[in-house]
N, C-alpha and C positions, 0 to 999 in steps of 0.2 A: 594418590595415583590419579592421573588425568582422566576426566570423563569427557571424551572428545566426540563432538557431533558436528556435522556439516549442515549449514542452512543455505538453500538456494532460493533466489527470488528474481523473477522477471515480471516486473509490475505492470500496471495499467499504462504507464508511460511508454513501455516497450523500448526503453533506451539501452537495454542490454541485460546481462545476467550478473547479479551480484552473488558472491559466494564467501562465506566465512567458515573458518575452522574455530569452533567455540569450545572452550573448556569450562565445564560446570562443576568441577571438583571443589570449588570454593563456594562462598555464600552467594555470589552474584554470577557474573558471566564475564569471562576473560576471552577476548578475541586473540587467538594465537596466530592467525593469518587471515588475510583478506585478498581476494582477487576478483576482477571483473572482466567480462568479455562482451564485446558488441554483438549484436545480432546482424547477420547479413541483410542488406537492404531488401532482397527478395523475400526472405523469411519474415522480416518485420512487416512488409506490405501484405503478405498472406495472412498473418495473424491479425492484422488490423481488419482486413477484408472479412475474416471469419467472425467478426463481431456482429455482422448482419447476415441475413439469409442470402443464399446465392446458389448457383448451379453446382450440383455434385458435391455439396458441402460435407457430407459424411466422409467421403473418400478423401477430400482435400484436408479435412480436419485430422484424419488419422495420419496422413503423411506429414502434415505440419507438426503434429505431436512428436513423431519420430525424429524429425529434423531438429526440433527444439531440444529433445533429450540428448541428441548427439552433442549439441552445444553444452548442455549441462555436464555431460560426461567429460568433455575436453576441459571444461572449467574446473571440475573436481580434480582431474589429473594435474592441471597446472597448480592448483592450490596445494595439493599434497607435495608436489615437487618443490615448490617454494619453501614449504615448511619442513621438509625432510621427514614427514610422518608417513608411515606405511598405511595402506588402505585397511589392513587388518587391525590397526589400532583405533579405527573410527567405529563407534558403536552404531551409528545410523546417519543417513542423509534425510533431512526434511526438505522435500521438493514440492512446493506449492503448485507448480504448473502455471499455465497462462489462462487467466479468466477471459472467456469469450461470451458468456451469458451469465447474468446474475439476476434472477427473478424470484426471490424467496416469497412465499405466501401468495404468489400470483396464480391466476388461472383456476386451480383446483383447491386452493386453500393451503397447500403445501409448497407448491412451486418447485423451483430447482435452481441449482448453481452448477456451472460447468467450467472446469479447468482442463485445457488441453495438456495432456501429459501421457507418458508411457513409463510408469515406474518399474514395471517388470523389465523393460529394456534397460533402464538406468541401473538396476541391480545387476543385470548381466554384464553391462559395459564397465562397471566400476568394481564389482566384487564386494560391494558394501550393502548392508540392509537399507532399504528405502522405505520411508513413511510418506504417504501422499494422501490426497483426497481429504483434506482437513475440514472443509466447510460442510459437506453433505450431511454429516450426523447431526450437526446443530440445526440445519434446515429441517431434517426429519423430525427433530424434537420441537418443531414449531418456532424456531429462531430465524434470525436474519442470515446466519452463517457468516456474518461480517459486522464490524471488523473483529478480527481475532487477535490483533496485536495488543490490545489493552491489558490482557492478562500478563503478557511479557513485560509491558511497560511498568506494570505494578511491581514485577520481580526486580527490575533494574533501576527504576527511577523514583519510586515512592519515597517520600520524606516522612520521618516519624512524627513531626509536629506541625506540618504545613501541607497545604494542598499544592500539588504539583500538576502542571499541565504538559501534555506531550502532543504535539501536532505533527502528524505525518502528512507531507504533501508529495504524493506520487501523482499518478494520473488523476486520481480522486483524492480529496483531503479527508482525513479523519482525526478526531480529537479524543484524547483520553484524559479524564479528570480523576486524579488519584488523591483521595482525601482520607482522613481518619475521623472517627466518631468521638474523639476525645478520650476514649477508653482503650486506645491502642489498636482498635479494629479497623482494618482497611476497608474503604468503600470505593468502588470503581464504577465510573460511568464512561461510556464511549459510544461513538456513532460517526457515520460519514457526514461531514459538513456539507459537501457538495463538490463542485469541480475543483481539481487541483491544477495539474499541468496539462491535462488532456486537451482542453479547448485552445489554450495558448499555443501548445505545440502544433496542433492541427493548422491553426491560422498562420503560424510562422512558417511552417513547411510549405504551405500553399503560396505564400507571397514572397518569401526570401529564398526558398530552396534549402533552408537549414532546418534540421530536425527539431531544434528548440532555440529559444531566444536567450543566448548566452548572457548570464548575469542580469537579464531583463533589460539590456541596453536599448533594444529597439522600442520596447514599451515605454521606457523612461523618456524617450524623445517624442512621444506622442501626447495627445491631449484626451483625457477621459471625456466620453460623450455622455452627459448626465441622463438624458432621456433613454438611451440604450441601456445604460447601467441599471436604471430603475426598472425597465422592462425585464431585464434578465433576473434581477433580484426578486421579481414577482413570481418566479417559478414556484409552484406549490410545494415541491419537495423541500425547498429551503425553509418552509414554515411548518413542516410536520414536526411533531415532538418525537424524540427517540423512544424506543429503539428504532433505528432506521439505517438503511444502507443503500448504496446506489452504485452506478458504474457507467460504462459506455452505452449501456442499454438506454440511458436517458441523456447523458451529456455527451453528445456525439455530433458529427457534422450536420445531420438533419436538424437537430435542435438548434444549432448555431445558425443554420440557413433560415430557419423560421424566425429567429430573433432579428436577423438582419434584413428581413423582407421589407421593412419600412425605411431602411437606410441604404438604398442602393448606391448612393454617392459618397458614403463614409470612406474616409481615407484609411487604407489598411493599417497604417501605424497607429491611428487613433483607435481603431477597433482593438488592436493588440493592447494598448494602454487600458482600454475599458475591460477587456477580458482579464487582465492582471488585477485590476481593481475589483472585479467580480469575485475572484478567488480570495483576495485579501479581505473583502467585506464579508463574504460568507463565513470565513474562518473567524474573523474578529467578532462577528455577531454570535457565533457559537460559544466563543470564550466568554463574552459578556453575559450571555444567557445562562450558561451552565458552570462557569468556572470563575466567576467574578471575585471570589474571595482569594484567588491565587495571585501572587506577584511574580511568578516564574513560569515561562513558557519555553520548553525545549522543542526545537523544530528539527525534524529529520526528513529523509527522503530527498529527492532531487530538488524540490522547491527551496530547500535550505541554501542552495547555491545561487538562487536568483536574488541578487543583491537588491534590485528594485522592489521585488515582492516583499522581502524581509523589511525593507525600509517602510513600505506601506503598512505592513502589519504593525510595526512599532509605532507609527503615527496614529493608527486607529486604536491602539492599546497603550496609551501614554503611561498608565500606572503599572505596566507589566514589563519585566525584563525579557525581551524576545531574543533568544540566543540559539545557535545550532546546538544539537544534542552533544556535540563534542565537549561542551563546557561541563557536562554531567557524566563524562567518562566513556561515552560510546559514540564514535563518529557517525555523522548524519547518514552517510551512504551505506552504513553497515547494519543499521538497526533492524530493518525488516528481514534481512537474511538471517540475522541472529535470532529473531523471533521464531522463525520456522525451524531452526536448530533446536530451540527450546521446546517448541511444540512436539517435535519428533521425540525428544527426551521424555516429555510428559506421556506420550503414547506408549513408549516402551515400559515406562514405570506403572502403567495402568492408572494414571492420574488425569483428572479433567484438564482440558485445554481451553474451554470456553468459560464465559462468565454470564450467568443468567441476567445480571443487571445490565449487561451490554447488549446481548443479542436478543433477549426476550425469550430464549428457549425455556422449555418446561423445567429445566434443571441442568446441573453440571453433567457433562458427558466427556468420556474419553473419545478423542477425535482421531481420525485418520485410519488408513489401512496399511498393513505392514507387508512388505515384500522382502523376505529373508535373502541374505547374501547367498 
């Protein structure tokens, strides 16, 4: 009998909402249907603006959350219509929400993480139980609250006799190292490597009017600026040991502006090439430092469609087969949404969704809050 869950993801890149209808009745995860929907330009702009302090932001954040959830609900309805599945057949929706602040362990020792969402409204609009607020319990338990996807990566990508690497390149990049101890016991490490698409997208939007550099073609025509790249790679976060996580709180337009201060005459296309190389270098260094025994790297997220970035990763990792996660049975654009479907299932089962080895929390915790249909 199918065990159907919906996962929704609007990631740091803010390039739209991905939705999957996932069936967990087997031993792995079968995607029964996938759908994506763009975010209206004005909503995307408001969500980006809410990453930093501004006037009347509590009011604006509440209304932006409502608007985002209406997109979520429309996406769910389209997904169900395409699949021919009734809402009553879906056990739960895992809705991560839109991260606008992520400061675990900061300020008072606990810190916080904030995702704009209105899961109660989503439950009302869809008639389906909603699970949301996945990160905060891990943060309360002393963890980073991110990344949460390595536990799902272990479920779907782990290899019995070899170390497998999974690199998610959304707005921020994160790496999962899936290994065994030789006795059949899984060992998982995971952390945010650094910037993914966020800085590249920001610069591309500013100078070309396009929301992202399609296939990395603009960057591929530029020349990497070695001094600027070295300066960017000196960012202290990139040299911290895990557990660690980051977001637009650090890698944002202000950070980029500070890096470019000494390069006022740099050609925009060369800056784009350098930002692409920054992402590739940060990811490759993470692989070399923590997953050097692996020969296989599955790449998911929007970055998997950046041909130039994928080529640079392969060049920096000559002994590793760098491939989109499609080669391992789960399409690159669907992995994160599927992860939140899986996390919703874990919550309803009363099973942990975090990994202490990844987030540094005091232990395994059941994540998320449940909003019944």
